[in-house]
One Martini backbone bead per residue (centre of mass of N, CA, C, O) as a GRO file, in nm:
protein
   88
    1MET     BB    1   0.094   0.038   0.026
    2PRO     BB    2   0.077   0.352  -0.023
    3TRP     BB    3   0.258   0.646   0.099
    4ILE     BB    4   0.278   0.944   0.305
    5GLU     BB    5   0.448   1.211   0.430
    6SER     BB    6   0.340   1.404   0.723
    7HIS     BB    7   0.369   1.715   0.867
    8THR     BB    8   0.263   1.925   1.118
    9VAL     BB    9   0.372   2.201   0.982
   10LEU     BB   10   0.205   2.228   0.716
   11ILE     BB   11  -0.037   2.410   0.821
   12ARG     BB   12   0.205   2.655   0.862
   13HIS     BB   13   0.298   2.691   0.585
   14ARG     BB   14   0.356   2.942   0.367
   15LYS     BB   15   0.250   2.797   0.108
   16LEU     BB   16  -0.025   2.716   0.224
   17ILE     BB   17  -0.125   2.994   0.308
   18ALA     BB   18  -0.109   3.123   0.027
   19LEU     BB   19  -0.300   2.931  -0.111
   20ALA     BB   20  -0.544   2.977   0.071
   21ASN     BB   21  -0.571   3.278   0.018
   22ASP     BB   22  -0.612   3.257  -0.296
   23LEU     BB   23  -0.867   3.051  -0.249
   24ARG     BB   24  -1.036   3.130   0.003
   25LEU     BB   25  -0.922   2.943   0.243
   26LYS     BB   26  -0.865   2.735   0.472
   27PRO     BB   27  -0.585   2.564   0.540
   28VAL     BB   28  -0.726   2.287   0.593
   29TYR     BB   29  -0.848   2.269   0.305
   30ALA     BB   30  -0.590   2.283   0.140
   31LEU     BB   31  -0.468   2.033   0.269
   32GLY     BB   32  -0.686   1.837   0.172
   33HIS     BB   33  -0.637   1.878  -0.131
   34LEU     BB   34  -0.346   1.784  -0.133
   35HIS     BB   35  -0.391   1.500  -0.020
   36ALA     BB   36  -0.584   1.404  -0.237
   37LEU     BB   37  -0.385   1.437  -0.468
   38TRP     BB   38  -0.155   1.260  -0.361
   39HIS     BB   39  -0.321   1.000  -0.348
   40SER     BB   40  -0.387   0.985  -0.650
   41VAL     BB   41  -0.098   0.975  -0.750
   42LEU     BB   42  -0.018   0.713  -0.605
   43GLU     BB   43  -0.244   0.538  -0.752
   44GLN     BB   44  -0.205   0.660  -1.077
   45GLN     BB   45   0.102   0.832  -1.060
   46GLU     BB   46   0.383   0.745  -0.915
   47SER     BB   47   0.589   0.933  -1.074
   48GLY     BB   48   0.438   1.238  -1.084
   49ASP     BB   49   0.344   1.266  -1.380
   50LEU     BB   50   0.103   1.525  -1.498
   51SER     BB   51   0.107   1.588  -1.815
   52SER     BB   52  -0.172   1.412  -1.880
   53TRP     BB   53  -0.326   1.601  -1.696
   54SER     BB   54  -0.585   1.777  -1.642
   55ASP     BB   55  -0.718   2.026  -1.470
   56ASP     BB   56  -0.980   1.879  -1.403
   57PHE     BB   57  -0.845   1.620  -1.288
   58ILE     BB   58  -0.684   1.752  -1.066
   59ALA     BB   59  -0.922   1.880  -0.918
   60GLU     BB   60  -1.081   1.618  -0.877
   61SER     BB   61  -0.850   1.469  -0.719
   62ALA     BB   62  -0.868   1.717  -0.493
   63CYS     BB   63  -1.170   1.801  -0.443
   64PHE     BB   64  -1.212   2.048  -0.635
   65GLN     BB   65  -1.491   2.288  -0.721
   66GLY     BB   66  -1.365   2.495  -0.873
   67ASP     BB   67  -1.143   2.643  -1.064
   68ALA     BB   68  -0.918   2.451  -1.225
   69SER     BB   69  -0.711   2.647  -1.352
   70GLN     BB   70  -0.663   2.812  -1.098
   71PHE     BB   71  -0.567   2.584  -0.917
   72VAL     BB   72  -0.320   2.502  -1.083
   73SER     BB   73  -0.184   2.779  -1.090
   74LEU     BB   74  -0.154   2.795  -0.776
   75LEU     BB   75   0.015   2.546  -0.738
   76GLN     BB   76   0.247   2.657  -0.908
   77LYS     BB   77   0.301   2.932  -0.773
   78HIS     BB   78   0.346   2.771  -0.474
   79GLY     BB   79   0.506   2.484  -0.535
   80TRP     BB   80   0.304   2.211  -0.570
   81LEU     BB   81   0.342   2.236  -0.894
   82GLY     BB   82   0.462   2.172  -1.176
   83TYR     BB   83   0.533   2.227  -1.488
   84ARG     BB   84   0.388   2.159  -1.787
   85ASP     BB   85   0.406   2.117  -2.118
   86SER     BB   86   0.121   2.268  -2.163
   87ASP     BB   87   0.242   2.551  -2.025
   88LYS     BB   88   0.458   2.648  -2.260
   0.00000   0.00000   0.00000
């Protein structure tokens, strides 16, 4: 069974707080979206290469119901998701 390591300080990390602020969410909700995305990646794309995933699929995998393109852009802006070939 795949697993991820999660540190208690993550809820207070500057990148998470900045992401939460830009999404207009409480940090705990942003953290939940990140964990949901990470779990999906572990199950479906263990290499971590999301270049074939659409913005909609990334947002759906993160259980994010807002604007998918904005969500992905903000993940990239705050360093939670690298840029994909389709972004260049």
